N, C-alpha and C positions, 0 to 999 in steps of 0.2 A: 503495499499499499504506499504509496506516497504522502511524504510528508508537506504539510501547508507552506514549508521554509522552500521546499524545492521545487515549488508551481511559480511564475513570471509575475500573477499577479494573486489578491487574496479576496474575498469577498467576505463579508461579516462572522460566518459561520467559519474561515479557515482564518479570521483573525483570530475567532475565539479558542479556538483550537490551538493556536500557535499561542498565545498566551497562557494558558490555561485557563480560562474564567469561560462562563457563561455566555451564547447569545446578545441575549440583552444588556449583558455589562462589557460587552463589544463594543454595542451600537453607540451606548451613552459616554463611553471613554471616548470614541471616536469623534463624540459630537466638541469634547471640549477640545479649549487650546491648547497647541502644543503636539496634537495626535495629526499627524502627517493629512495632507488633504487627499483627497480621493481622487483618481487620475479621470475617473467616466462616475456617472454617476445614472445607471440603464433603470429601466422597470424593474427588476428585479432587487438591485438597490446598487450600494455604493461597490466601487470597485478599487482597492490600493494598489501601489508596483510593491512586491513583498520587500527591494531592498528599504526601502522607504518604513514599512512597519517593522523589519529587522532592525535596523536602526535607531527608531522608539524605541522598541522594546530592551534595547543595549543600554540606552537613556534613562529609563527611566523603571526600570525592573531590573536589575541584574541577577542573571542567575548563575550560583553555584556550576563549579563544573562537575559532571558526574566523571568518580573514576573512568576510563579508557574500556576496563574488557565490560565495563557495565552496557546491556543492550538499554536504549530508551524506551522510560516506561509510557503507555499508552495508557490515555486515559481511559478508565471503567468508571460508568457513572454510577453504577451499584456498588461496586466497592466504598465511593466516595457516601453513596446515600445509607448503607448500612453503617460507615463512619459516624454521619453528622446524624444519623439513629441512637447509635451508640452513647455518642457525646451529650444526646439530650436523654439519656436516660429510660429512653424507649427499648421495648423488645423486641430483637434483631431474628427473624425467624431465616434461616437457611433451606431454600428448598434444596431438593435433593434430584436428581435428574432421573 
C-alpha cells in the first residue's frame, strides 16, 4: 500500500493519515494560518502538494525517529478505539474471529 507521503498530492484524507489525526482535525488545521495553501480546490475538496505538507509537519510536528529496524506502524482505528475506551474505564470486549 502506498504511503500518503509517497504521492505527489494530498487531499484531506491523506493529510490526516500523514499527520496521524482525523480528517475533521486535518480540515480544521488546514484552515489555520501557517498551513500550506492548497494548489487546487476541486469539487471533492482541497488538494495540497505533498512536499508542502511534509515541510509543514516537520516545522510544526517534529516526529521522533523510529529505530531503523522497525517497520512503520499503520494506523489501527480499532486499537485506538480500544485504548480510548480503556482510558475512560469502560469495558473493552475483544471479539474472536
